[in-house]
FIDRENBA-512542 format. One record per residue: residue in one letter; x negated, y negated, z of N, C-alpha, C in turn. Coordinates in steps of 0.02 Angstrom, whole numbers, padded with zeros to 5 digits, always signed. Example, Ala and Ser with C-alpha at 12.3 -4.5 7.8 and 13.67 -1.06 7.14 Angstrom:
// residues 2
A-00660+00284+00390-00615+00225+00390-00660+00165+00390;S-00642+00112+00354-00684+00053+00357-00645-00002+00394;
END
This chain:
// residues 431
X-08081-13567+03681-08069-13613+03626-08001-13598+03594;X-07964-13649+03571-07900-13636+03538-07909-13599+03473;X-07862-13555+03458-07865-13517+03396-07845-13562+03337;X-07881-13555+03283-07864-13594+03224-07798-13569+03195;X-07760-13616+03168-07694-13599+03140-07698-13594+03064;X-07665-13541+03039-07663-13529+02967-07590-13527+02945;X-07572-13567+02896-07505-13566+02866-07509-13527+02800;X-07468-13476+02794-07468-13434+02734-07402-13445+02697;X-07407-13462+02633-07348-13473+02590-07349-13420+02535;X-07294-13384+02527-07290-13330+02478-07241-13348+02422;X-07264-13343+02361-07221-13354+02302-07218-13289+02263;X-07163-13280+02227-07157-13220+02184-07122-13162+02218;X-07144-13102+02202-07106-13042+02217-07125-13013+02286;X-07088-12960+02303-07101-12927+02367-07169-12893+02370;X-07199-12877+02313-07267-12849+02314-07316-12901+02339;X-07305-12964+02321-07346-13018+02349-07335-13026+02424;X-07272-13017+02445-07257-13024+02516-07296-12973+02557;X-07301-12912+02532-07340-12861+02568-07413-12883+02575;X-07441-12911+02522-07510-12936+02525-07517-12991+02578;X-07469-13036+02580-07471-13090+02630-07466-13062+02701;X-07424-13012+02710-07418-12981+02777-07483-12947+02798;X-07517-12916+02751-07582-12886+02767-07633-12940+02782;X-07632-12994+02743-07678-13049+02756-07668-13077+02826;X-07605-13086+02846-07591-13113+02912-07615-13067+02968;X-07609-13002+02958-07635-12955+03007-07711-12961+03013;X-07745-12968+02957-07818-12976+02958-07837-13041+02993;X-07800-13095+02980-07814-13158+03015-07804-13151+03090;X-07750-13118+03111-07737-13109+03182-07792-13068+03215;X-07814-13015+03182-07869-12974+03207-07933-13014+03215;X-07940-13065+03174-08002-13105+03174-07998-13168+03217;X-07943-13175+03256-07939-13229+03303-07903-13291+03279;X-07863-13286+03226-07825-13342+03200-07751-13333+03218;X-07714-13388+03222-07642-13386+03228-07612-13398+03158;X-07582-13346+03130-07555-13351+03062-07479-13356+03065;X-07452-13405+03027-07380-13416+03023-07359-13411+02951;X-07304-13376+02938-07279-13367+02870-07223-13416+02856;X-07228-13450+02799-07177-13497+02776-07156-13547+02830;X-07204-13586+02856-07185-13635+02907-07140-13690+02877;X-07097-13719+02919-07054-13773+02894-07096-13833+02871;X-07150-13845+02906-07197-13897+02885-07267-13868+02889;X-07305-13876+02835-07374-13850+02834-07418-13898+02873;X-07439-13875+02932-07479-13918+02976-07536-13880+03009;X-07554-13823+02983-07607-13783+03013-07676-13809+02994;X-07728-13780+03025-07796-13798+03005-07810-13775+02934;X-07780-13718+02916-07793-13687+02851-07726-13671+02819;X-07720-13683+02754-07661-13661+02716-07683-13613+02662;X-07645-13559+02654-07658-13510+02601-07594-13501+02561;X-07597-13510+02496-07539-13499+02454-07551-13438+02410;X-07505-13390+02414-07509-13328+02376-07464-13338+02314;X-07494-13343+02256-07460-13367+02196-07432-13311+02153;X-07384-13331+02109-07356-13286+02058-07376-13313+01990;X-07390-13268+01943-07408-13289+01876-07371-13251+01822;X-07311-13227+01839-07275-13180+01795-07246-13214+01734;X-07204-13265+01743-07173-13300+01687-07180-13375+01697;X-07159-13413+01648-07170-13485+01648-07144-13520+01710;X-07082-13506+01730-07053-13539+01788-07092-13523+01851;X-07114-13461+01858-07151-13441+01918-07220-13475+01919;X-07251-13480+01862-07316-13514+01859-07309-13588+01877;X-07256-13619+01851-07244-13689+01867-07232-13699+01941;X-07193-13654+01971-07181-13659+02043-07246-13653+02083;X-07289-13607+02062-07353-13598+02097-07397-13659+02091;X-07402-13687+02030-07443-13746+02020-07417-13804+02062;X-07350-13813+02062-07321-13869+02101-07335-13861+02175;X-07333-13799+02200-07347-13787+02270-07419-13804+02287;X-07465-13784+02243-07536-13801+02254-07545-13877+02256;X-07513-13912+02210-07518-13985+02208-07490-14017+02272;X-07435-13989+02297-07407-14015+02360-07456-14006+02418;X-07488-13948+02419-07536-13934+02474-07599-13976+02467;X-07619-13990+02405-07676-14036+02394-07659-14104+02423;X-07598-14127+02411-07577-14191+02439-07577-14189+02515;X-07552-14134+02544-07553-14126+02617-07624-14129+02644;X-07670-14099+02608-07740-14101+02629-07767-14172+02625;X-07752-14207+02570-07776-14276+02562-07749-14322+02616;X-07688-14306+02640-07657-14347+02692-07676-14325+02762;X-07718-14274+02767-07743-14253+02832-07699-14205+02870;X-07647-14178+02838-07602-14132+02874-07632-14062+02880;X-07674-14042+02832-07711-13980+02837-07785-13995+02823;X-07828-13951+02847-07900-13963+02839-07929-13929+02777;X-07902-13870+02761-07929-13834+02703-07873-13795+02669;X-07884-13782+02604-07833-13750+02563-07864-13694+02521;X-07833-13636+02523-07856-13578+02484-07798-13550+02443;X-07814-13526+02384-07764-13499+02338-07783-13427+02321;X-07732-13384+02319-07743-13313+02302-07685-13290+02258;X-07687-13228+02235-07631-13198+02201-07637-13197+02125;X-07580-13187+02093-07578-13173+02021-07599-13232+01978;X-07577-13292+01997-07594-13350+01955-07670-13361+01953;X-07702-13358+02011-07774-13369+02012-07812-13310+01984;X-07782-13250+01987-07814-13192+01955-07819-13203+01879;X-07766-13232+01850-07762-13238+01778-07795-13302+01751;X-07791-13356+01789-07813-13421+01763-07867-13453+01806;X-07911-13412+01834-07959-13437+01884-08000-13495+01858;X-08032-13488+01800-08077-13540+01776-08040-13605+01763;X-07982-13601+01731-07944-13662+01716-07922-13697+01780;X-07898-13659+01829-07875-13689+01891-07931-13722+01930;X-07989-13689+01931-08047-13719+01966-08065-13787+01937;X-08063-13792+01871-08080-13855+01839-08029-13909+01852;X-07964-13889+01852-07911-13939+01858-07896-13958+01930;X-07914-13916+01979-07897-13929+02049-07958-13919+02094;X-08007-13962+02088-08067-13954+02128-08056-13965+02203;X-07998-13992+02222-07984-14003+02293-07972-13938+02331;X-07956-13884+02295-07946-13819+02328-08013-13793+02353;X-08015-13769+02415-08077-13748+02446-08101-13679+02425;X-08055-13638+02401-08076-13571+02380-08022-13537+02340;X-08042-13498+02291-07996-13462+02247-08007-13387+02253;X-07953-13351+02261-07956-13278+02265-07901-13249+02220;X-07913-13190+02195-07866-13160+02148-07816-13114+02181;X-07797-13063+02144-07746-13016+02167-07774-12964+02215;X-07840-12952+02213-07868-12897+02251-07926-12916+02297;X-07958-12973+02286-08018-12990+02325-08003-13036+02384;X-07938-13048+02399-07921-13095+02452-07945-13074+02522;X-07956-13009+02538-07984-12994+02605-08050-13030+02618;X-08086-13047+02564-08149-13083+02572-08139-13152+02603;X-08078-13180+02595-08063-13245+02625-08069-13242+02701;X-08040-13190+02731-08043-13183+02804-08114-13171+02827;X-08149-13129+02790-08219-13115+02807-08261-13179+02805;X-08249-13220+02754-08286-13282+02747-08271-13331+02804;X-08207-13337+02822-08188-13386+02873-08206-13363+02944;X-08208-13297+02955-08220-13272+03022-08291-13244+03032;X-08328-13238+02977-08396-13211+02979-08398-13138+03003;X-08341-13103+02997-08340-13032+03013-08285-12999+02974;X-08291-12933+02965-08239-12897+02930-08189-12870+02980;X-08125-12889+02973-08074-12867+03021-08069-12791+03023;X-08060-12765+03083-08056-12692+03092-07985-12668+03088;X-07952-12684+03033-07882-12662+03023-07881-12607+02971;X-07828-12566+02975-07820-12514+02924-07794-12545+02860;X-07792-12505+02808-07770-12530+02743-07698-12551+02742;X-07658-12529+02791-07587-12545+02790-07563-12586+02850;X-07608-12607+02894-07587-12650+02950-07557-12714+02923;X-07499-12733+02951-07462-12791+02926-07427-12828+02982;X-07417-12892+02972-07372-12931+03014-07306-12935+02976;X-07254-12901+03000-07191-12899+02964-07157-12967+02967;X-07144-12996+02909-07113-13062+02905-07038-13058+02890;X-07015-13000+02868-06944-12989+02857-06911-12977+02925;X-06844-12977+02929-06812-12954+02991-06841-12886+03010;X-06855-12876+03074-06896-12820+03097-06868-12752+03080;X-06802-12748+03061-06774-12682+03047-06786-12659+02975;X-06812-12702+02931-06827-12678+02864-06895-12704+02839;X-06925-12664+02795-06991-12682+02769-06999-12654+02699;X-07046-12684+02662-07063-12660+02595-07124-12614+02600;X-07124-12561+02561-07180-12515+02557-07206-12515+02486;X-07266-12541+02476-07296-12543+02409-07336-12479+02400;X-07316-12438+02350-07347-12372+02342-07398-12369+02286;X-07404-12423+02247-07452-12424+02192-07464-12496+02171;X-07518-12505+02134-07535-12569+02103-07542-12558+02028;X-07535-12611+01990-07550-12608+01919-07497-12575+01877;X-07510-12570+01812-07462-12541+01765-07498-12520+01701;X-07479-12462+01675-07509-12437+01613-07463-12444+01552;X-07406-12474+01560-07355-12472+01507-07370-12521+01450;X-07393-12580+01466-07409-12631+01415-07350-12647+01370;X-07291-12658+01401-07234-12682+01363-07254-12748+01330;X-07227-12760+01271-07254-12815+01230-07238-12884+01258;X-07190-12889+01304-07172-12955+01333-07206-12968+01399;X-07240-12920+01428-07260-12923+01499-07335-12934+01509;X-07351-12981+01553-07421-12996+01568-07446-12960+01630;X-07403-12922+01664-07424-12891+01727-07487-12848+01719;X-07492-12804+01668-07553-12764+01662-07615-12807+01651;X-07607-12865+01620-07664-12910+01610-07687-12940+01676;X-07641-12945+01724-07657-12975+01789-07681-12923+01838;X-07645-12867+01842-07657-12819+01896-07699-12759+01875;X-07709-12750+01809-07750-12695+01786-07711-12629+01783;X-07748-12575+01778-07719-12509+01768-07682-12485+01831;X-07635-12439+01820-07594-12412+01874-07638-12373+01923;X-07626-12386+01988-07665-12354+02040-07620-12336+02099;X-07608-12272+02109-07565-12248+02163-07602-12246+02230;X-07565-12255+02284-07591-12242+02350-07578-12168+02367;X-07621-12136+02405-07610-12066+02423-07546-12058+02464;X-07513-12001+02455-07451-11987+02492-07464-11992+02567;X-07519-11963+02590-07533-11961+02662-07539-12031+02691;X-07570-12076+02654-07580-12144+02676-07512-12180+02683;X-07468-12169+02635-07402-12201+02636-07361-12175+02694;X-07361-12109+02703-07322-12080+02758-07347-12105+02826;X-07412-12113+02832-07439-12139+02895-07415-12211+02907;X-07413-12251+02854-07387-12319+02861-07314-12319+02882;X-07275-12275+02851-07204-12270+02868-07195-12252+02942;X-07232-12203+02965-07228-12183+03036-07246-12241+03082;X-07298-12278+03064-07318-12336+03105-07262-12388+03108;X-07231-12401+03051-07178-12451+03050-07116-12428+03087;X-07100-12363+03084-07045-12336+03123-07057-12348+03197;X-07118-12338+03219-07135-12348+03290-07127-12421+03311;X-07126-12466+03261-07118-12537+03276-07046-12560+03266;X-07001-12513+03252-06930-12531+03248-06902-12537+03178;X-06941-12523+03126-06917-12527+03058-06873-12466+03043;X-06814-12478+03014-06767-12424+02999-06755-12417+02924;X-06764-12471+02887-06748-12473+02816-06812-12487+02776;X-06825-12445+02726-06886-12449+02687-06870-12459+02613;X-06891-12515+02587-06882-12529+02515-06947-12514+02480;X-06946-12463+02437-07006-12438+02404-07017-12477+02340;X-07077-12505+02332-07090-12550+02276-07155-12531+02240;X-07155-12542+02176-07214-12537+02133-07193-12566+02065;X-07241-12583+02024-07223-12607+01958-07192-12551+01916;X-07210-12489+01931-07184-12432+01893-07180-12371+01940;X-07123-12365+01975-07115-12308+02020-07120-12241+01984;X-07096-12239+01922-07093-12175+01885-07162-12143+01877;X-07213-12184+01872-07281-12158+01860-07317-12138+01924;X-07284-12147+01982-07320-12135+02044-07351-12065+02046;X-07415-12063+02064-07451-12000+02073-07486-11975+02011;X-07467-11999+01952-07495-11972+01890-07570-11984+01886;X-07595-12037+01915-07667-12051+01913-07705-12012+01966;X-07675-12003+02024-07709-11969+02080-07705-11893+02074;X-07647-11868+02054-07634-11796+02058-07627-11763+01990;X-07629-11803+01937-07622-11774+01870-07551-11762+01848;X-07503-11779+01891-07432-11772+01874-07392-11819+01920;X-07330-11832+01902-07288-11877+01942-07271-11845+02009;X-07275-11885+02062-07263-11859+02129-07214-11902+02169;X-07174-11942+02134-07126-11984+02170-07076-11942+02209;X-07053-11889+02180-07004-11846+02214-07033-11818+02279;X-07095-11794+02277-07126-11767+02338-07134-11822+02390;X-07155-11881+02369-07165-11936+02416-07100-11953+02451;X-07046-11961+02413-06982-11981+02443-06955-11925+02486;X-06965-11863+02466-06943-11806+02506-06978-11806+02574;X-07043-11817+02574-07080-11819+02638-07061-11880+02679;X-07052-11936+02646-07034-11996+02682-06965-11989+02716;X-06918-11959+02680-06851-11950+02707-06850-11903+02767;X-06902-11862+02774-06905-11814+02829-06938-11844+02891;X-06961-11905+02888-06992-11938+02947-06937-11960+02995;X-06942-11939+03057-06893-11959+03108-06890-12035+03113;X-06830-12062+03113-06822-12135+03121-06812-12171+03056;X-06826-12140+02999-06814-12171+02934-06740-12164+02918;X-06704-12220+02917-06631-12216+02908-06608-12235+02838;X-06646-12277+02804-06630-12294+02735-06695-12299+02695;X-06694-12270+02635-06748-12278+02586-06716-12302+02521;X-06743-12355+02494-06714-12383+02432-06769-12391+02380;X-06753-12375+02317-06805-12370+02265-06800-12428+02216;X-06857-12461+02206-06860-12519+02162-06911-12510+02105;X-06888-12530+02046-06931-12538+01987-06954-12471+01957;X-06906-12427+01946-06921-12367+01907-06923-12385+01833;X-06960-12346+01796-06966-12357+01723-06927-12302+01687;X-06887-12319+01637-06843-12268+01605-06880-12215+01566;X-06934-12232+01531-06971-12182+01493-07011-12137+01542;X-07011-12072+01528-07044-12023+01572-07018-12028+01644;X-06953-12039+01651-06924-12043+01718-06930-11975+01753;X-06951-11973+01817-06959-11909+01852-06891-11880+01874;X-06863-11837+01834-06794-11812+01845-06787-11775+01911;X-06841-11744+01935-06836-11708+01998-06821-11755+02057;X-06833-11820+02048-06816-11868+02100-06741-11868+02114;X-06701-11856+02063-06628-11857+02072-06605-11803+02121;X-06638-11746+02121-06621-11693+02169-06637-11715+02241;X-06692-11751+02249-06711-11776+02315-06661-11828+02338;X-06640-11872+02293-06591-11923+02311-06525-11892+02332;X-06504-11840+02297-06441-11807+02314-06447-11767+02379;X-06506-11743+02394-06517-11699+02452-06517-11737+02518;X-06547-11795+02520-06558-11831+02583-06506-11886+02594;X-06473-11885+02651-06423-11937+02666-06456-12005+02677;X-06520-12006+02696-06553-12070+02710-06590-12098+02649;X-06585-12067+02592-06609-12098+02529-06548-12132+02498;X-06550-12197+02496-06492-12235+02473-06473-12215+02402;X-06409-12214+02390-06384-12200+02323-06389-12264+02281;X-06451-12281+02265-06467-12345+02235-06531-12335+02194;X-06532-12362+02134-06592-12357+02093-06600-12421+02053;X-06657-12453+02061-06674-12513+02022-06717-12490+01963;X-06689-12494+01903-06723-12469+01843-06713-12520+01787;X-06765-12557+01770-06759-12609+01719-06756-12578+01649;X-06701-12589+01614-06691-12559+01548-06708-12608+01491;X-06701-12672+01503-06719-12726+01457-06673-12732+01396;X-06656-12677+01362-06614-12682+01302-06588-12613+01285;X-06543-12611+01234-06517-12547+01211-06528-12537+01136;X-06541-12591+01099-06553-12586+01027-06618-12550+01012;X-06616-12501+00969-06678-12465+00951-06730-12513+00923;X-06708-12559+00882-06755-12606+00851-06790-12648+00904;X-06750-12676+00950-06779-12719+01001-06822-12679+01050;X-06799-12621+01070-06838-12579+01115-06905-12560+01083;X-06905-12547+01018-06968-12532+00983-07014-12593+00983;X-06986-12651+00968-07027-12713+00970-07055-12726+01039;X-07015-12709+01090-07037-12718+01159-07088-12666+01182;X-07097-12614+01143-07142-12559+01161-07121-12526+01226;X-07057-12508+01229-07029-12479+01290-07033-12402+01292;X-07054-12371+01237-07065-12298+01236-07001-12258+01247;X-06944-12287+01231-06880-12253+01239-06831-12286+01190;X-06782-12248+01166-06732-12278+01122-06664-12281+01156;X-06615-12306+01119-06549-12316+01148-06515-12252+01168;X-06518-12201+01125-06486-12137+01141-06518-12105+01203;X-06583-12107+01207-06618-12079+01265-06600-12117+01329;X-06592-12183+01323-06572-12223+01380-06503-12203+01405;X-06456-12194+01360-06389-12174+01380-06389-12105+01412;X-06427-12059+01384-06431-11991+01413-06459-11994+01483;X-06510-12035+01494-06540-12042+01560-06488-12068+01610;X-06453-12121+01592-06403-12149+01637-06348-12099+01652;X-06326-12061+01603-06275-12010+01614-06301-11958+01664;X-06363-11938+01657-06391-11886+01701-06398-11913+01772;X-06420-11975+01779-06427-12005+01846-06359-12006+01881;X-06308-12028+01847-06242-12033+01878-06212-11964+01892;X-06227-11917+01850-06201-11848+01859-06233-11815+01920;X-06299-11824+01927-06335-11787+01979-06337-11823+02046;X-06322-11888+02047-06319-11926+02110-06251-11961+02113;X-06199-11925+02131-06132-11956+02132-06129-12017+02178;X-06096-12069+02155-06089-12130+02195-06147-12178+02191;X-06197-12162+02150-06256-12205+02145-06237-12273+02116;X-06270-12325+02141-06265-12392+02113-06330-12407+02076;X-06325-12424+02014-06384-12438+01973-06393-12513+01966;X-06454-12535+01983-06472-12605+01970-06519-12605+01909;X-06505-12649+01862-06549-12655+01804-06561-12728+01787;X-06610-12738+01744-06626-12804+01717-06627-12799+01641;X-06597-12848+01609-06594-12849+01536-06624-12915+01511;X-06647-12914+01449-06679-12973+01419-06643-12991+01355;X-06631-13056+01345-06603-13080+01282-06656-13123+01247;X-06650-13127+01181-06691-13173+01144-06760-13148+01125;X-06773-13082+01134-06838-13057+01112-06841-13055+01036;X-06899-13067+01006-06904-13066+00933-06875-13002+00903;X-06833-13010+00853-06799-12954+00822-06728-12945+00845;X-06708-12983+00897-06639-12979+00921-06596-13028+00881;X-06563-13002+00830-06514-13042+00794-06446-13036+00826;X-06396-13064+00794-06328-13061+00822-06304-12989+00828;X-06323-12947+00779-06302-12877+00781-06331-12842+00843;X-06395-12853+00857-06427-12821+00914-06399-12848+00980;X-06384-12913+00980-06356-12942+01042-06286-12916+01055;X-06246-12908+01003-06180-12879+01011-06185-12807+01038;X-06234-12770+01014-06245-12703+01039-06261-12704+01114;X-06300-12753+01135-06317-12759+01205-06254-12775+01247;X-06213-12820+01223-06151-12837+01259-06106-12776+01266;X-06099-12738+01214-06057-12678+01217-06086-12627+01265;X-06151-12623+01268-06185-12578+01314-06169-12596+01387;X-06169-12661+01402-06154-12683+01470-06081-12667+01487;X-06036-12678+01440-05965-12661+01452-05956-12586+01462;X-05992-12547+01424-05987-12474+01427-06014-12446+01492;X-06072-12470+01513-06106-12441+01571-06079-12466+01638;X-06053-12528+01640-06025-12556+01701-06075-12550+01760;X-06133-12581+01750-06184-12579+01802-06158-12612+01865;X-06172-12580+01922-06151-12608+01986-06191-12671+02003;X-06254-12672+01983-06298-12729+01995-06336-12744+01931;X-06335-12806+01908-06370-12821+01846-06394-12894+01846;X-06456-12903+01825-06483-12969+01813-06506-12974+01741;X-06516-13034+01717-06540-13043+01648-06580-13107+01644;X-06624-13110+01594-06662-13172+01584-06678-13179+01510;X-06693-13239+01490-06711-13254+01421-06785-13244+01411;X-06802-13217+01353-06873-13205+01338-06914-13269+01340;X-06971-13264+01372-07019-13320+01376-07087-13292+01355;X-07113-13318+01300-07175-13291+01273-07233-13302+01321;X-07271-13249+01334-07329-13252+01378-07393-13242+01337;X-07439-13288+01344-07500-13285+01304-07538-13221+01316;X-07569-13196+01262-07612-13137+01262-07574-13071+01268;X-07508-13073+01274-07470-13011+01273-07463-12987+01201;X-07445-12923+01193-07436-12896+01126-07382-12935+01088;X-07329-12954+01123-07276-12992+01090-07299-13059+01064;X-07338-13094+01104-07362-13159+01084-07410-13154+01025;X-07448-13100+01023-07499-13091+00970-07470-13063+00905;X-07412-13030+00909-07387-12994+00851-07318-13015+00827;X-07282-13056+00866-07216-13078+00846-07211-13154+00850;X-07164-13181+00813-07150-13252+00816-07089-13264+00860;X-07097-13306+00910-07042-13322+00956-06997-13373+00921;X-06954-13349+00876-06918-13394+00831-06844-13402+00848;X-06822-13376+00904-06752-13387+00925-06750-13451+00968;X-06712-13501+00948-06711-13564+00985-06690-13554+01058;X-06716-13596+01101-06703-13590+01172-06629-13597+01188;X-06593-13643+01154-06522-13650+01168-06483-13588+01148;X-06506-13552+01097-06473-13490+01077-06487-13435+01128;X-06548-13434+01154-06564-13385+01208-06518-13397+01268;X-06509-13460+01286-06468-13475+01345-06395-13459+01332;X-06372-13469+01270-06303-13450+01253-06293-13375+01262;X-06339-13336+01238-06334-13264+01245-06338-13243+01318;X-06382-13275+01355-06389-13259+01426-06323-13273+01463;X-06292-13330+01450-06229-13347+01483-06174-13298+01465;X-06171-13279+01401-06120-13231+01380-06129-13164+01416;X-06191-13141+01420-06204-13076+01452-06186-13077+01526;X-06205-13131+01560-06192-13135+01632-06118-13146+01646;X-06082-13179+01601-06009-13186+01609-05976-13118+01606;X-05998-13075+01560-05971-13007+01556-05985-12970+01621;X-06046-12975+01645-06065-12939+01706-06027-12966+01767;X-06013-13031+01769-05977-13059+01826-05909-13027+01833;X-05874-13017+01777-05809-12985+01779-05813-12913+01802;X-05864-12878+01778-05874-12808+01798-05889-12803+01872;X-05932-12846+01897-05951-12845+01967-05890-12859+02012;X-05848-12905+01990-05788-12921+02028-05741-12860+02032;X-05732-12826+01975-05689-12767+01974-05717-12711+02019;X-05783-12702+02017-05814-12651+02059-05804-12668+02133;X-05811-12731+02150-05801-12752+02220-05728-12742+02241;X-05682-12761+02198-05611-12754+02215-05591-12682+02226;X-05624-12636+02190-05610-12565+02198-05632-12539+02267;X-05675-12577+02301-05699-12556+02368-05650-12578+02423;X-05602-12622+02408-05556-12645+02459-05517-12585+02486;X-05515-12581+02552-05482-12526+02586-05529-12469+02606;X-05590-12469+02578-05638-12416+02594-05678-12433+02656;X-05706-12382+02688-05750-12391+02745-05822-12380+02723;X-05866-12427+02740-05936-12424+02720-05980-12435+02781;X-06040-12407+02777-06089-12416+02830-06134-12476+02812;X-06145-12520+02860-06186-12579+02848-06239-12585+02902;X-06293-12619+02884-06343-12640+02933-06338-12716+02939;X-06341-12741+03000-06331-12813+03012-06398-12849+03006;X-06399-12901+02963-06459-12941+02952-06461-13004+02995;X-06402-13037+03004-06402-13101+03039-06331-13120+03059;X-06327-13173+03099-06263-13201+03120-06256-13271+03093;X-06198-13286+03065-06183-13354+03042-06122-13379+03080;X-06098-13440+03064-06045-13472+03103-05981-13429+03105;X-05960-13404+03047-05896-13368+03043-05903-13293+03037;X-05963-13270+03018-05971-13199+03003-06037-13172+03031;X-06037-13106+03042-06099-13069+03044-06113-13047+02972;X-06176-13049+02951-06193-13034+02882-06233-12969+02880;X-06207-12921+02841-06240-12857+02834-06246-12836+02762;X-06274-12775+02753-06281-12747+02686-06264-12673+02688;X-06240-12647+02632-06229-12576+02625-06292-12543+02597;X-06290-12477+02589-06346-12442+02558-06357-12465+02486;X-06306-12495+02456-06310-12516+02386-06336-12587+02378;X-06360-12618+02433-06379-12688+02430-06450-12698+02457;X-06494-12717+02414-06563-12730+02434-06568-12802+02461;X-06613-12814+02510-06620-12881+02537-06637-12933+02484;X-06609-12991+02491-06625-13050+02450-06593-13049+02381;X-06588-12992+02348-06568-12991+02278-06496-12968+02266;X-06466-12934+02315-06401-12904+02304-06348-12937+02348;X-06284-12921+02334-06229-12949+02375-06234-12929+02448;X-06194-12963+02489-06193-12949+02561-06122-12933+02583;X-06116-12910+02644-06051-12896+02674-06041-12945+02732;X-05987-12983+02728-05972-13033+02779-05920-13003+02827;X-05941-12993+02890-05899-12957+02938-05869-13006+02988;X-05804-13004+02994-05769-13050+03038-05792-13042+03110;X-05795-13097+03146-05823-13097+03214-05770-13076+03265;X-05747-13015+03260-05700-12989+03309-05736-12966+03372;X-05795-12937+03363-05835-12913+03419-05908-12930+03405;X-05949-12937+03457-06020-12952+03446-06056-12892+03415;X-06096-12905+03364-06135-12853+03331-06209-12869+03339;X-06251-12818+03340-06322-12827+03351-06360-12825+03285;X-06405-12872+03277-06447-12872+03217-06490-12810+03215;X-06494-12779+03156-06535-12719+03148-06500-12655+03165;X-06436-12658+03186-06397-12598+03202-06349-12582+03145;X-06328-12519+03142-06282-12495+03091-06211-12493+03119;X-06162-12510+03076-06092-12508+03096-06050-12485+03036;X-05994-12454+03051-05944-12438+03000-05894-12496+02997;X-05883-12521+02937-05836-12577+02928-05788-12561+02871;X-05729-12591+02874-05679-12581+02822-05676-12643+02778;X-05681-12633+02713-05679-12688+02665-05607-12712+02658;X-05596-12777+02669-05528-12804+02666-05519-12855+02610;X-05575-12881+02582-05568-12932+02530-05636-12941+02497;X-05637-12982+02444-05700-12999+02410-05707-13075+02408;X-05769-13097+02402-05784-13168+02395-05842-13175+02345;X-05825-13192+02283-05874-13192+02229-05907-13123+02226;X-05972-13119+02236-06006-13054+02234-06006-13018+02301;X-05988-13052+02355-05992-13023+02422-05927-12988+02441;X-05932-12945+02491-05873-12911+02519-05855-12942+02587;X-05790-12945+02603-05766-12966+02668-05743-12903+02704;X-05764-12895+02766-05749-12833+02803-05734-12847+02875;X-05705-12797+02907-05693-12800+02980-05717-12735+03011;X-05737-12740+03074-05764-12682+03109-05711-12628+03117;X-05731-12566+03103-05685-12509+03111-05677-12495+03186;
END
């Protein structure tokens, strides 16, 4: 009999992508053909993995569900299932408003979908996955949930308390992926800094990365979503020690004003933030820091915003994103503060902040002209091979455009010389 086809659509962050990859592996084990992000949804079954983090993400998820309902009504798909953060948080409301959906699953109970459709429990391990990224890189999710309860964030309301995976389990997954050709590992969690505190009674991120870096075949490890308060300082020694731990750290700081940080419940103040950044740069020479900042949170007046702008000029972050505060229901901020900064003012501040960063990023790129950097090749385009340095995470960071002087292989490393810049990207030629 022909295998039933399943189309899987993933919205939101890379943590959701890992869940979708595990779901696809379970479907494959159970006799289904699973396809990720098809150009046209035409399978027997469609599954959408939703995001419920902020307003825009929720709107995107709802619109995608509505599109798939229409596809079902027109006979292009036979059944539709929804999983992920949006349905975890708004299950009852969504069920009432979208009765055409055949089944709803949350952030953690989605394996039951495969069991229900196949009438058996797939015999896969907890980390078996169908890699949907280019085969040379993968995301490793080391924990779920968050204990921080920042006043603007709904993540703990969706995912629950912080829960680490055992070191041994993660290392086994890494070894399995190396055997399948993965060379680059992007480590993800909502709060890397807290890793191990629930399982072992103390932070164990440094030990995990040290062991991971010692696995044969692991060529790059990159760290995403560290939390500044209670940052595990011993991690810096591990980063400096291992050549295959990228000199890159994604650490969301959100603000620098003591008043705003207190309102945000970030458990750190401006002086402590600066000391942490100084220590990171001192102990890991050449590190590129990626951060995220927020404008327009309650309590941010012109004085606090000017402080934030000066902070960005002072720190000269190599990678920086920013967004305007969007009130999320049931969070501490929504319950205790008035969102009284007009939206147009939030957008004005956001534009000003990103304009400052654009100039800094350009200067940092121009300083790389003439230097030789190591890149991994992601793809080939008409005029260039496209790669990334250790300082560039997939999807979110700049790329290196390498002139087509010689054929290069996807997934291989090369030394290239930077000869020019193009907006945020670098132009290079093979050494």
